[in-house]
Short mmCIF file of the C-alpha atoms (twelve columns), coordinates in Angstrom:
data_MODEL
# 
_entry.id   MODEL 
# 
loop_
_atom_site.group_PDB 
_atom_site.id 
_atom_site.type_symbol 
_atom_site.label_atom_id 
_atom_site.label_alt_id 
_atom_site.label_comp_id 
_atom_site.label_asym_id 
_atom_site.label_seq_id 
_atom_site.Cartn_x 
_atom_site.Cartn_y 
_atom_site.Cartn_z 
_atom_site.pdbx_PDB_model_num 
ATOM 1   C CA . MET A 1   0.000   0.000  0.000  1 
ATOM 2   C CA . SER A 2   1.305   3.442  -0.857 1 
ATOM 3   C CA . ILE A 3   -0.093  5.255  2.187  1 
ATOM 4   C CA . ALA A 4   2.744   5.736  4.634  1 
ATOM 5   C CA . GLN A 5   0.854   7.936  7.087  1 
ATOM 6   C CA . LEU A 6   -2.386  9.833  7.564  1 
ATOM 7   C CA . ASN A 7   -2.169  12.692 10.051 1 
ATOM 8   C CA . PRO A 8   -4.777  15.162 11.282 1 
ATOM 9   C CA . TYR A 9   -3.843  18.813 10.743 1 
ATOM 10  C CA . LEU A 10  -5.572  21.288 13.077 1 
ATOM 11  C CA . ASN A 11  -5.832  25.029 12.383 1 
ATOM 12  C CA . PHE A 12  -6.289  27.639 15.097 1 
ATOM 13  C CA . ASP A 13  -6.670  31.433 15.132 1 
ATOM 14  C CA . GLY A 14  -3.659  32.360 17.236 1 
ATOM 15  C CA . THR A 15  -4.191  29.698 19.927 1 
ATOM 16  C CA . SER A 16  -2.006  26.870 18.583 1 
ATOM 17  C CA . GLU A 17  0.534   27.315 21.340 1 
ATOM 18  C CA . GLN A 18  -2.141  26.928 24.027 1 
ATOM 19  C CA . ALA A 19  -3.458  23.796 22.281 1 
ATOM 20  C CA . ILE A 20  0.054   22.334 22.112 1 
ATOM 21  C CA . LYS A 21  0.602   22.986 25.819 1 
ATOM 22  C CA . LEU A 22  -2.732  21.314 26.600 1 
ATOM 23  C CA . TYR A 23  -1.799  18.234 24.546 1 
ATOM 24  C CA . GLU A 24  1.609   18.113 26.252 1 
ATOM 25  C CA . ARG A 25  0.040   18.271 29.707 1 
ATOM 26  C CA . ALA A 26  -3.023  16.107 29.117 1 
ATOM 27  C CA . LEU A 27  -1.703  13.568 26.608 1 
ATOM 28  C CA . GLY A 28  2.053   13.552 27.155 1 
ATOM 29  C CA . ALA A 29  2.618   14.978 23.661 1 
ATOM 30  C CA . LYS A 30  6.143   15.934 22.606 1 
ATOM 31  C CA . VAL A 31  6.911   18.805 20.221 1 
ATOM 32  C CA . GLU A 32  9.077   17.499 17.379 1 
ATOM 33  C CA . PHE A 33  9.013   20.622 15.205 1 
ATOM 34  C CA . LEU A 34  7.700   24.162 15.641 1 
ATOM 35  C CA . GLN A 35  8.140   27.126 13.308 1 
ATOM 36  C CA . ARG A 36  6.619   30.550 13.848 1 
ATOM 37  C CA . PHE A 37  5.384   33.090 11.301 1 
ATOM 38  C CA . GLY A 38  8.243   35.403 12.330 1 
ATOM 39  C CA . GLU A 39  10.779  32.811 11.167 1 
ATOM 40  C CA . MET A 40  9.520   32.698 7.600  1 
ATOM 41  C CA . SER A 41  10.353  34.945 4.727  1 
ATOM 42  C CA . PRO A 42  9.633   37.325 3.183  1 
ATOM 43  C CA . SER A 43  9.476   40.343 5.424  1 
ATOM 44  C CA . PRO A 44  8.603   39.239 8.949  1 
ATOM 45  C CA . GLN A 45  9.405   42.853 9.914  1 
ATOM 46  C CA . GLN A 46  6.015   43.787 8.422  1 
ATOM 47  C CA . MET A 47  4.288   41.711 11.128 1 
ATOM 48  C CA . SER A 48  3.440   42.753 14.652 1 
ATOM 49  C CA . ASP A 49  5.182   40.914 17.489 1 
ATOM 50  C CA . ALA A 50  1.957   38.973 18.176 1 
ATOM 51  C CA . GLN A 51  1.718   37.923 14.526 1 
ATOM 52  C CA . LYS A 52  5.360   36.788 14.512 1 
ATOM 53  C CA . GLN A 53  4.622   34.466 17.454 1 
ATOM 54  C CA . ARG A 54  1.772   32.629 15.687 1 
ATOM 55  C CA . VAL A 55  2.586   29.011 14.867 1 
ATOM 56  C CA . LEU A 56  3.218   28.550 11.152 1 
ATOM 57  C CA . HIS A 57  3.649   24.776 11.448 1 
ATOM 58  C CA . ALA A 58  4.111   22.346 14.313 1 
ATOM 59  C CA . ARG A 59  4.388   18.577 14.515 1 
ATOM 60  C CA . ILE A 60  3.789   16.954 17.858 1 
ATOM 61  C CA . LYS A 61  4.002   13.291 18.755 1 
ATOM 62  C CA . VAL A 62  1.048   11.862 20.685 1 
ATOM 63  C CA . GLY A 63  1.865   8.251  21.423 1 
ATOM 64  C CA . ALA A 64  2.816   6.776  18.050 1 
ATOM 65  C CA . ALA A 65  0.776   9.358  16.094 1 
ATOM 66  C CA . ASP A 66  1.823   12.700 14.635 1 
ATOM 67  C CA . LEU A 67  -0.521  15.657 15.082 1 
ATOM 68  C CA . LEU A 68  0.079   18.665 12.837 1 
ATOM 69  C CA . ILE A 69  -0.959  22.118 14.042 1 
ATOM 70  C CA . SER A 70  -0.868  25.677 12.761 1 
ATOM 71  C CA . ASP A 71  -2.384  29.080 13.278 1 
ATOM 72  C CA . THR A 72  -4.103  30.690 10.330 1 
ATOM 73  C CA . PRO A 73  -2.534  33.843 8.932  1 
ATOM 74  C CA . PRO A 74  -3.576  36.992 10.806 1 
ATOM 75  C CA . GLY A 75  -6.997  38.217 9.687  1 
ATOM 76  C CA . GLN A 76  -7.945  34.849 8.182  1 
ATOM 77  C CA . PRO A 77  -9.668  32.960 11.002 1 
ATOM 78  C CA . PRO A 78  -10.561 29.323 10.418 1 
ATOM 79  C CA . ALA A 79  -14.201 28.489 9.874  1 
ATOM 80  C CA . ALA A 80  -16.107 25.272 10.395 1 
ATOM 81  C CA . GLY A 81  -15.071 23.054 7.527  1 
ATOM 82  C CA . ASN A 82  -11.537 24.391 7.081  1 
ATOM 83  C CA . ASN A 83  -10.137 24.066 10.581 1 
ATOM 84  C CA . VAL A 84  -9.299  20.346 10.337 1 
ATOM 85  C CA . MET A 85  -7.485  18.747 7.430  1 
ATOM 86  C CA . LEU A 86  -5.846  15.408 6.801  1 
ATOM 87  C CA . CYS A 87  -2.241  15.164 5.694  1 
ATOM 88  C CA . LEU A 88  -1.826  12.049 3.547  1 
ATOM 89  C CA . GLN A 89  1.755   10.908 2.967  1 
ATOM 90  C CA . CYS A 90  2.203   8.366  0.190  1 
ATOM 91  C CA . THR A 91  5.177   6.414  -1.119 1 
ATOM 92  C CA . ASP A 92  3.837   5.724  -4.636 1 
ATOM 93  C CA . ALA A 93  3.155   8.659  -6.985 1 
ATOM 94  C CA . GLU A 94  0.776   6.750  -9.270 1 
ATOM 95  C CA . ALA A 95  -1.296  5.443  -6.361 1 
ATOM 96  C CA . LEU A 96  -1.346  8.983  -4.934 1 
ATOM 97  C CA . LYS A 97  -2.839  10.301 -8.195 1 
ATOM 98  C CA . THR A 98  -5.572  7.660  -8.088 1 
ATOM 99  C CA . GLN A 99  -6.336  8.254  -4.411 1 
ATOM 100 C CA . PHE A 100 -6.354  12.038 -4.852 1 
ATOM 101 C CA . ALA A 101 -8.765  11.781 -7.783 1 
ATOM 102 C CA . ALA A 102 -11.100 9.542  -5.780 1 
ATOM 103 C CA . LEU A 103 -11.041 11.842 -2.747 1 
ATOM 104 C CA . SER A 104 -11.567 14.920 -4.966 1 
ATOM 105 C CA . GLU A 105 -14.735 13.667 -6.638 1 
ATOM 106 C CA . GLY A 106 -17.571 16.073 -5.894 1 
ATOM 107 C CA . GLY A 107 -15.371 18.275 -3.747 1 
ATOM 108 C CA . LYS A 108 -13.427 21.506 -4.055 1 
ATOM 109 C CA . VAL A 109 -9.646  21.127 -4.215 1 
ATOM 110 C CA . VAL A 110 -7.992  23.893 -2.233 1 
ATOM 111 C CA . LEU A 111 -4.409  22.625 -2.243 1 
ATOM 112 C CA . ALA A 112 -3.335  19.846 -4.600 1 
ATOM 113 C CA . PRO A 113 -0.319  17.660 -3.815 1 
ATOM 114 C CA . ARG A 114 2.896   18.855 -5.411 1 
ATOM 115 C CA . SER A 115 3.569   15.518 -7.080 1 
ATOM 116 C CA . VAL A 116 0.161   15.081 -8.776 1 
# 
């Protein structure tokens, strides 16, 4: 099977860090990666200090599972229906194309995989 992993990806409106701390405390989660908006380019100097501290991308380990978390860009709060995504990691490009097509049927593609 070409599916290596399927991970939930949660979006927050500036509260990712609080969610991560809750998962650490309540579930024993461990932060494996965390990058903030202020660490990205271009022009983090155009952001306020609060905006720079928002979580651009985080990966935390909860047991054997990876949980992916981010804050939305400032002024773009998540809404019901776009605050939880699934990150599908595949090892076979052809199988990925077939799976993506099947999952896309009747839906609206917002971000297509790079390899499709």
